[in-house]
C-alpha positions as CSV (number, residue, x, y, z in Angstrom):
1,M,-79.7,6.0,-59.7
2,T,-80.8,6.0,-56.0
3,L,-82.7,3.2,-54.4
4,D,-85.8,5.5,-54.3
5,A,-85.4,6.2,-58.0
6,L,-85.1,2.4,-58.7
7,K,-88.3,1.7,-56.7
8,A,-90.1,4.2,-59.0
9,R,-88.6,2.6,-62.1
10,I,-89.6,-0.9,-60.9
11,R,-93.2,0.1,-60.2
12,D,-93.4,1.7,-63.6
13,D,-92.0,-1.4,-65.2
14,L,-94.5,-3.6,-63.4
15,D,-97.3,-1.3,-64.6
16,R,-96.0,-1.3,-68.1
17,T,-95.9,-5.1,-68.2
18,A,-99.1,-5.9,-66.4
19,H,-100.9,-7.4,-69.4
20,P,-103.3,-9.0,-69.1
21,R,-104.7,-6.7,-66.4
22,A,-108.2,-8.1,-66.1
23,P,-109.1,-9.6,-62.7
24,W,-110.5,-13.1,-63.1
25,L,-110.9,-14.6,-59.7
26,V,-113.8,-14.1,-57.2
27,P,-113.1,-14.7,-53.5
28,R,-114.8,-17.7,-52.1
29,A,-116.5,-17.7,-48.7
30,A,-114.8,-19.6,-45.9
31,P,-116.8,-21.7,-43.4
32,D,-116.5,-18.8,-41.0
33,G,-118.1,-16.4,-43.6
34,R,-115.0,-14.4,-44.3
35,P,-113.4,-14.4,-47.8
36,A,-110.9,-17.1,-48.3
37,H,-107.5,-16.4,-49.9
38,D,-106.9,-17.9,-53.4
39,V,-103.4,-18.9,-52.4
40,V,-101.5,-19.0,-49.1
41,V,-97.8,-19.2,-49.4
42,V,-96.0,-20.6,-46.4
43,G,-92.5,-19.2,-46.2
44,A,-91.3,-15.6,-47.0
45,G,-87.8,-16.5,-48.0
46,Q,-86.5,-16.0,-51.6
47,S,-88.8,-18.7,-53.0
48,G,-91.9,-17.6,-51.3
49,L,-91.4,-14.0,-52.3
50,A,-90.8,-15.0,-55.9
51,V,-93.9,-17.2,-56.1
52,A,-96.1,-14.5,-54.6
53,H,-94.6,-12.0,-57.1
54,G,-95.3,-14.4,-60.0
55,L,-98.9,-14.9,-58.8
56,M,-99.5,-11.1,-58.5
57,R,-98.3,-10.6,-62.1
58,A,-100.8,-13.2,-63.1
59,Q,-103.5,-11.2,-61.4
60,V,-103.8,-13.6,-58.6
61,T,-103.7,-10.9,-55.9
62,N,-105.9,-12.3,-53.2
63,I,-102.9,-14.1,-51.6
64,L,-101.1,-14.1,-48.3
65,V,-97.5,-15.1,-47.4
66,L,-96.8,-16.5,-43.9
67,D,-93.5,-16.8,-42.1
68,R,-92.7,-17.9,-38.6
69,A,-89.6,-15.7,-38.4
70,P,-89.5,-12.0,-37.5
71,E,-89.3,-9.6,-40.5
72,G,-85.8,-9.6,-41.9
73,L,-84.9,-13.1,-40.6
74,E,-86.8,-15.1,-43.2
75,G,-84.7,-17.8,-44.8
76,P,-81.2,-18.8,-43.9
77,W,-79.2,-15.7,-44.9
78,L,-78.9,-14.0,-41.5
79,T,-79.4,-17.1,-39.4
80,Y,-77.7,-20.4,-40.2
81,A,-76.1,-19.5,-43.5
82,R,-72.4,-19.1,-42.5
83,M,-70.8,-18.5,-45.9
84,R,-69.3,-15.1,-46.6
85,T,-70.8,-14.9,-50.1
86,L,-73.4,-16.6,-52.1
87,R,-72.0,-19.5,-54.1
88,S,-74.1,-18.7,-57.2
89,P,-72.4,-16.4,-59.8
90,K,-73.4,-12.8,-59.4
91,D,-75.3,-12.6,-62.7
92,F,-77.7,-15.4,-61.9
93,T,-81.2,-13.8,-61.8
94,G,-84.0,-15.0,-59.5
95,P,-86.9,-13.1,-57.8
96,D,-87.0,-10.5,-60.6
97,L,-88.7,-13.1,-62.8
98,G,-87.3,-11.5,-65.9
99,L,-87.8,-7.8,-65.0
100,P,-84.4,-6.1,-65.5
101,S,-85.0,-3.3,-63.1
102,L,-85.7,-5.8,-60.3
103,T,-82.5,-7.8,-60.7
104,Y,-79.9,-7.9,-58.0
105,Q,-77.5,-6.1,-60.4
106,S,-79.9,-3.1,-60.6
107,W,-80.2,-3.0,-56.8
108,H,-76.5,-3.3,-56.3
109,E,-75.7,-0.5,-58.7
110,A,-78.3,1.7,-57.1
111,R,-76.8,1.1,-53.7
112,Y,-73.1,0.9,-54.4
113,G,-72.6,2.2,-58.0
114,A,-71.9,0.6,-61.3
115,E,-68.1,0.4,-60.7
116,S,-68.8,-1.6,-57.5
117,W,-70.8,-4.1,-59.6
118,E,-68.0,-4.5,-62.1
119,R,-65.5,-5.2,-59.3
120,L,-67.8,-7.6,-57.5
121,D,-66.9,-11.3,-57.5
122,L,-69.6,-12.9,-55.5
123,I,-72.6,-11.4,-53.7
124,A,-72.3,-11.0,-49.9
125,R,-75.0,-12.9,-48.2
126,E,-76.0,-9.8,-46.1
127,D,-76.5,-7.9,-49.3
128,W,-78.6,-10.7,-50.7
129,A,-80.8,-10.5,-47.6
130,A,-81.1,-6.8,-48.0
131,Y,-82.0,-7.2,-51.7
132,L,-84.8,-9.7,-50.8
133,A,-86.2,-7.2,-48.3
134,F,-86.2,-4.6,-51.1
135,V,-88.0,-7.1,-53.4
136,R,-90.6,-7.6,-50.8
137,E,-91.2,-3.9,-50.3
138,V,-91.2,-2.8,-53.9
139,T,-93.5,-5.6,-55.2
140,G,-95.9,-5.2,-52.4
141,V,-96.1,-8.9,-51.6
142,P,-98.4,-9.3,-48.5
143,V,-96.4,-11.0,-45.7
144,R,-97.5,-11.8,-42.2
145,N,-94.5,-12.5,-40.0
146,G,-94.4,-14.4,-36.7
147,V,-96.9,-16.9,-37.9
148,A,-96.0,-20.6,-37.6
149,V,-98.2,-23.0,-39.6
150,T,-99.1,-26.1,-37.6
151,G,-101.6,-27.9,-39.9
152,I,-103.4,-28.1,-43.2
153,A,-106.7,-29.9,-43.6
154,P,-109.8,-29.8,-45.8
155,A,-112.6,-27.5,-45.0
156,G,-115.7,-27.3,-47.1
157,G,-114.0,-27.4,-50.5
158,L,-111.1,-25.2,-49.2
159,L,-108.0,-25.7,-47.2
160,A,-107.9,-24.7,-43.5
161,V,-104.4,-23.6,-42.6
162,T,-104.0,-23.6,-38.8
163,T,-101.4,-21.6,-37.0
164,E,-99.7,-21.6,-33.7
165,G,-102.0,-20.2,-31.1
166,G,-105.1,-21.6,-32.7
167,G,-105.8,-19.3,-35.6
168,T,-107.2,-20.5,-38.9
169,I,-106.7,-19.1,-42.4
170,H,-108.7,-20.5,-45.3
171,A,-107.3,-20.8,-48.9
172,R,-108.0,-22.5,-52.1
173,K,-104.4,-23.5,-52.6
174,V,-101.4,-23.7,-50.4
175,V,-97.7,-23.4,-51.5
176,L,-95.1,-24.7,-49.0
177,A,-92.0,-22.7,-49.7
178,T,-90.4,-23.9,-46.6
179,G,-86.9,-24.4,-47.7
180,Q,-84.4,-27.2,-47.0
181,E,-86.3,-29.0,-44.3
182,G,-89.8,-28.5,-45.7
183,A,-90.4,-32.2,-46.2
184,G,-88.5,-33.6,-43.2
185,R,-85.9,-32.5,-40.7
186,W,-82.3,-31.6,-40.4
187,A,-80.3,-34.9,-40.1
188,I,-78.4,-35.8,-37.0
189,P,-76.2,-38.9,-37.3
190,E,-77.4,-41.9,-35.3
191,A,-74.1,-42.1,-33.5
192,L,-74.5,-38.6,-32.0
193,R,-78.0,-39.1,-30.6
194,G,-76.7,-40.6,-27.3
195,L,-74.4,-37.7,-26.6
196,P,-75.2,-35.0,-24.1
197,R,-77.1,-32.3,-26.0
198,D,-74.6,-29.6,-25.1
199,R,-71.8,-31.5,-26.9
200,F,-73.1,-31.3,-30.4
201,A,-75.2,-29.2,-32.8
202,Q,-76.7,-29.6,-36.2
203,A,-75.2,-27.1,-38.6
204,A,-78.6,-25.4,-39.1
205,E,-79.0,-24.7,-35.3
206,P,-77.8,-21.6,-33.5
207,I,-74.2,-22.2,-32.4
208,D,-72.2,-20.1,-29.9
209,F,-68.9,-20.1,-31.9
210,A,-67.2,-17.7,-29.4
211,A,-67.5,-20.5,-26.8
212,L,-65.4,-22.7,-29.1
213,D,-62.3,-20.5,-28.5
214,G,-59.4,-22.8,-27.6
215,R,-61.6,-25.9,-28.0
216,R,-61.3,-29.0,-30.2
217,V,-64.1,-29.3,-32.8
218,A,-65.1,-32.1,-35.1
219,V,-67.3,-31.4,-38.1
220,I,-69.1,-34.3,-39.7
221,G,-69.6,-33.9,-43.4
222,I,-67.6,-32.0,-46.0
223,G,-70.2,-30.2,-48.0
224,A,-70.1,-26.5,-48.5
225,S,-72.2,-25.8,-45.4
226,A,-70.1,-28.1,-43.3
227,L,-67.0,-26.3,-44.3
228,D,-68.6,-23.0,-43.6
229,N,-69.2,-24.1,-40.0
230,A,-65.6,-25.4,-39.7
231,A,-64.4,-22.0,-40.9
232,M,-66.6,-20.2,-38.3
233,A,-65.1,-22.3,-35.5
234,L,-61.5,-21.7,-36.7
235,E,-62.1,-18.0,-37.0
236,A,-63.6,-17.9,-33.5
237,G,-60.3,-19.3,-32.2
238,A,-60.9,-23.1,-32.0
239,A,-57.6,-24.9,-31.2
240,S,-58.4,-27.5,-33.9
241,V,-61.1,-28.4,-36.3
242,T,-61.2,-31.9,-37.8
243,V,-63.6,-32.4,-40.8
244,L,-64.7,-36.0,-41.2
245,C,-65.4,-37.0,-44.8
246,R,-67.2,-40.4,-45.3
247,R,-65.9,-40.7,-48.9
248,A,-62.5,-41.9,-49.8
249,E,-61.8,-38.5,-51.3
250,P,-63.6,-35.1,-50.8
251,Q,-66.0,-34.3,-53.7
252,V,-64.8,-31.2,-55.7
253,I,-67.3,-31.4,-58.5
254,Q,-70.4,-29.1,-58.4
255,P,-73.1,-30.8,-60.5
256,Y,-75.4,-27.7,-60.3
257,R,-73.0,-25.8,-62.5
258,W,-73.5,-28.3,-65.3
259,L,-77.3,-28.5,-65.1
260,T,-77.8,-24.7,-65.2
261,F,-79.0,-24.4,-68.7
262,A,-82.5,-23.7,-70.0
263,G,-83.3,-27.2,-71.3
264,F,-82.5,-29.0,-68.1
265,L,-84.1,-26.4,-65.8
266,R,-87.3,-26.1,-67.8
267,H,-87.8,-29.7,-68.9
268,L,-86.3,-32.2,-66.4
269,G,-89.8,-32.4,-64.9
270,D,-91.3,-33.3,-68.3
271,L,-89.1,-36.5,-68.6
272,D,-90.4,-39.9,-67.7
273,D,-89.7,-41.4,-64.3
274,A,-86.7,-43.4,-65.4
275,W,-84.9,-40.4,-66.8
276,R,-85.7,-38.2,-63.9
277,W,-84.5,-40.9,-61.5
278,R,-81.3,-41.4,-63.4
279,F,-80.4,-37.7,-63.5
280,M,-81.4,-36.8,-60.0
281,R,-79.9,-39.9,-58.4
282,A,-76.6,-39.0,-60.0
283,V,-76.9,-35.3,-58.9
284,L,-78.1,-36.0,-55.3
285,E,-75.7,-38.9,-54.7
286,L,-72.9,-36.6,-55.8
287,R,-74.1,-34.0,-53.4
288,E,-73.1,-30.3,-53.6
289,G,-69.4,-29.7,-53.9
290,F,-67.6,-26.9,-52.1
291,P,-65.9,-24.0,-53.9
292,Q,-62.2,-23.2,-53.7
293,A,-62.8,-20.1,-51.5
294,T,-64.6,-22.2,-48.9
295,W,-61.8,-24.7,-48.7
296,D,-59.2,-21.9,-48.5
297,R,-61.1,-20.2,-45.7
298,C,-60.4,-23.3,-43.6
299,A,-57.0,-24.4,-44.9
300,R,-55.4,-21.1,-44.0
301,H,-55.6,-22.1,-40.4
302,S,-52.9,-24.4,-39.0
303,G,-55.5,-26.2,-36.8
304,F,-57.5,-27.5,-39.7
305,R,-57.4,-31.0,-41.0
306,C,-59.6,-33.2,-43.2
307,L,-59.9,-36.9,-42.5
308,S,-61.2,-38.9,-45.5
309,G,-62.8,-42.3,-45.4
310,A,-64.1,-41.5,-42.0
311,P,-67.8,-42.0,-41.5
312,V,-68.7,-41.9,-37.8
313,R,-69.6,-45.3,-36.5
314,A,-70.0,-44.6,-32.8
315,A,-69.6,-41.7,-30.3
316,G,-69.2,-41.5,-26.6
317,V,-67.8,-39.3,-23.8
318,E,-64.6,-40.2,-22.1
319,N,-62.5,-38.0,-19.7
320,D,-64.8,-35.1,-20.5
321,A,-64.2,-35.3,-24.2
322,V,-66.2,-36.7,-27.1
323,T,-64.6,-39.7,-28.9
324,L,-65.8,-40.4,-32.4
325,E,-65.0,-43.9,-33.8
326,T,-64.2,-43.9,-37.5
327,P,-62.6,-46.4,-39.9
328,A,-59.7,-43.9,-40.1
329,G,-59.2,-44.0,-36.4
330,P,-60.7,-42.3,-33.3
331,V,-61.2,-38.5,-33.2
332,T,-61.3,-36.6,-30.0
333,A,-63.2,-33.4,-29.7
334,D,-64.8,-31.1,-27.2
335,F,-67.7,-30.2,-29.5
336,V,-69.2,-31.8,-32.7
337,I,-71.1,-30.1,-35.5
338,A,-73.1,-32.3,-37.8
339,G,-73.1,-30.8,-41.3
340,T,-75.1,-33.8,-42.6
341,G,-78.0,-32.1,-44.5
342,I,-81.6,-33.1,-44.4
343,E,-83.6,-36.3,-43.9
344,I,-86.8,-36.6,-45.9
345,D,-89.7,-37.6,-43.7
346,V,-93.0,-35.9,-44.3
347,S,-94.4,-37.2,-41.1
348,A,-91.9,-35.0,-39.2
349,R,-93.7,-31.9,-40.4
350,P,-96.7,-30.7,-38.3
351,E,-98.3,-29.0,-41.2
352,L,-98.3,-32.3,-43.1
353,A,-99.4,-34.5,-40.2
354,A,-103.1,-34.8,-41.4
355,F,-102.1,-36.4,-44.6
356,A,-98.5,-37.5,-44.4
357,H,-99.6,-41.2,-44.4
358,N,-101.1,-40.7,-47.9
359,I,-98.4,-38.6,-49.6
360,A,-97.0,-40.7,-52.4
361,S,-93.2,-41.0,-52.5
362,W,-90.9,-41.9,-55.3
363,G,-90.6,-45.4,-53.8
364,D,-94.4,-45.8,-54.2
365,R,-94.4,-44.8,-57.8
366,Y,-91.1,-46.0,-59.3
367,A,-89.1,-49.2,-59.0
368,A,-85.5,-48.4,-59.7
369,P,-83.5,-50.8,-61.8
370,P,-81.1,-53.1,-60.0
371,G,-78.0,-51.2,-59.0
372,Q,-79.8,-47.8,-59.1
373,E,-81.8,-48.2,-55.8
374,N,-81.5,-45.6,-53.2
375,P,-83.8,-45.6,-50.1
376,R,-82.9,-42.0,-49.2
377,L,-84.1,-40.8,-52.6
378,A,-87.1,-43.1,-52.7
379,A,-88.5,-41.2,-49.7
380,F,-88.7,-38.0,-51.6
381,P,-92.4,-37.0,-52.4
382,Y,-93.6,-37.8,-55.9
383,L,-95.0,-34.5,-57.1
384,G,-97.4,-33.7,-59.9
385,D,-96.4,-31.4,-62.8
386,D,-97.6,-28.4,-60.8
387,Y,-95.5,-29.4,-57.7
388,A,-98.6,-30.7,-55.9
389,F,-98.5,-33.7,-53.6
390,T,-100.0,-36.9,-55.1
391,E,-101.9,-39.6,-53.2
392,R,-100.4,-42.9,-52.2
393,E,-103.9,-44.4,-52.2
394,R,-106.0,-42.5,-54.7
395,G,-109.3,-41.1,-53.5
396,L,-108.3,-41.2,-49.8
397,T,-107.2,-37.5,-49.5
398,P,-108.1,-35.9,-52.9
399,W,-107.7,-32.4,-51.5
400,I,-103.9,-32.7,-51.3
401,R,-103.9,-31.8,-55.0
402,D,-104.2,-28.2,-53.8
403,V,-101.1,-28.4,-51.6
404,H,-97.9,-27.6,-53.6
405,L,-94.4,-28.2,-52.3
406,F,-91.7,-25.8,-53.5
407,G,-88.5,-26.7,-51.7
408,I,-85.4,-28.9,-51.7
409,A,-87.6,-32.0,-51.6
410,S,-89.1,-31.0,-55.0
411,T,-85.8,-31.8,-56.7
412,M,-86.5,-35.5,-57.4
413,S,-89.6,-34.6,-59.4
414,H,-88.5,-31.3,-61.0
415,G,-84.8,-31.0,-60.7
416,A,-83.2,-27.8,-59.3
417,S,-86.1,-25.8,-57.9
418,G,-87.5,-24.5,-54.7
419,S,-84.3,-23.7,-52.9
420,S,-82.1,-22.8,-55.8
421,I,-81.4,-19.3,-57.2
422,N,-80.1,-20.8,-60.4
423,A,-83.5,-22.4,-61.2
424,M,-85.9,-19.7,-59.9
425,T,-86.5,-18.0,-63.3
426,T,-87.8,-21.3,-64.7
427,A,-89.2,-23.1,-61.7
428,V,-91.3,-20.3,-60.3
429,P,-93.2,-19.7,-63.6
430,R,-93.8,-23.4,-63.9
431,L,-95.3,-23.5,-60.4
432,V,-97.4,-20.3,-61.1
433,F,-98.6,-21.8,-64.3
434,G,-99.8,-24.9,-62.4
435,L,-101.5,-22.8,-59.7
436,T,-103.4,-20.6,-62.2
437,R,-104.3,-23.7,-64.3
438,G,-105.8,-25.3,-61.2
439,L,-107.7,-22.1,-60.2
440,F,-109.0,-21.6,-63.8
441,G,-110.1,-25.3,-64.1
442,D,-112.0,-25.2,-60.8
443,D,-113.7,-21.9,-61.8
444,V,-114.5,-22.9,-65.4
445,E,-118.3,-23.2,-64.9
446,R,-118.5,-19.7,-63.3
447,L,-116.3,-18.3,-66.1
448,W,-118.4,-19.9,-68.7
449,A,-121.5,-18.3,-67.2
450,E,-119.8,-14.9,-67.2
451,F,-118.7,-15.3,-70.8
452,S,-122.2,-16.4,-71.8
453,A,-123.6,-13.3,-70.2
454,Y,-121.0,-10.9,-71.7
455,D,-122.7,-8.3,-73.8
456,V,-120.4,-5.3,-73.8
457,R,-120.5,-3.7,-77.3
458,Q,-117.4,-2.2,-78.8
459,A,-119.0,-0.6,-81.7
460,V,-122.3,1.1,-82.6
461,I,-123.7,0.4,-86.0
462,G,-126.1,2.9,-87.7
């Protein structure tokens, strides 16, 4: 089957499974007189596309997806993702939302053949990016690229989504599918902040790896992404790369493999706060382990070393070199890469600035038992069962119930979701259910009036 034939099959499958087909929403007028969107999704990466696809299958078609990146560069896959392959098993499904013809396997077989699929171990990240572009095209998700969202505020019973350059788009609901840093910022260790900016980079930033040829590199952190960056430096010819692990031993357990079963993925968000905290504290404190292939990609180079028990306490420049002070001894480098993940801080996001002060966090809603406290996790937003923000002070910003967060910061409330391929087939329908429930509830009086006036006869007697 060719890709063109697969497109035709997908569109036929979508048409065959379109029940119920009946349109049920009526566009509302924005303050400027134009029709408002029912839902605006911010972010056209894998999660944003999947959410939009799910909404369209629920006959919520008056939607718009915005992304600040140029077309083709949404999400991490062709920018700061530096692994060779996805870490998820090849048979994990995602944006297809249960439609067999829309799975990655169907796309791969159409492009490379069935034998290639059988031989495939893990999916190349470039192929995953190409597959997502295919999903966008064949589903007809409406995306507007090159649009950066700078604010969200109430506007006459709607939400006003402001964009860079001064434009405003109105919507009834907004979904923030803004990925890893969607509720904060990429973390830079305090010790590095006094260094000259050309001496270090955060792992999610653009890095000129070719310039590291012959240089000494230190990588802070030993998660999978940190090791990806270490491998890139080694492959670019770095004289040495020292990975600094703050733990006594590197973590080799991947908790996301255990929790990838229907019960956990579907129902972690239904548990009480104590159980959710217990599970997600254990998962997030464990962090994400690296696979064997990622370690081997680094270890095959003679210039690679891993230093355990080495959190960075201080950093400075001496004799034109960066010196990092650690409990395991000093480390000297020409360049430092911080593979230190994200820092949750809703006030750091411009689109949340108008109501960041009133977004409830887990620390606001739940007091962890002695010994289970974790300030980093307490900063995560406390979301409703539809992924909506909740208020710290109830009644102060009631409109934030229509702003839904679907990213890495959703994990404390809903487990693996937002940024995880393994959870997409359960998390996206849960979010879409919440969105349609809210739209239906807000329209119930109009719908009752339409029902009361319904007089279409289906039979003639006499």
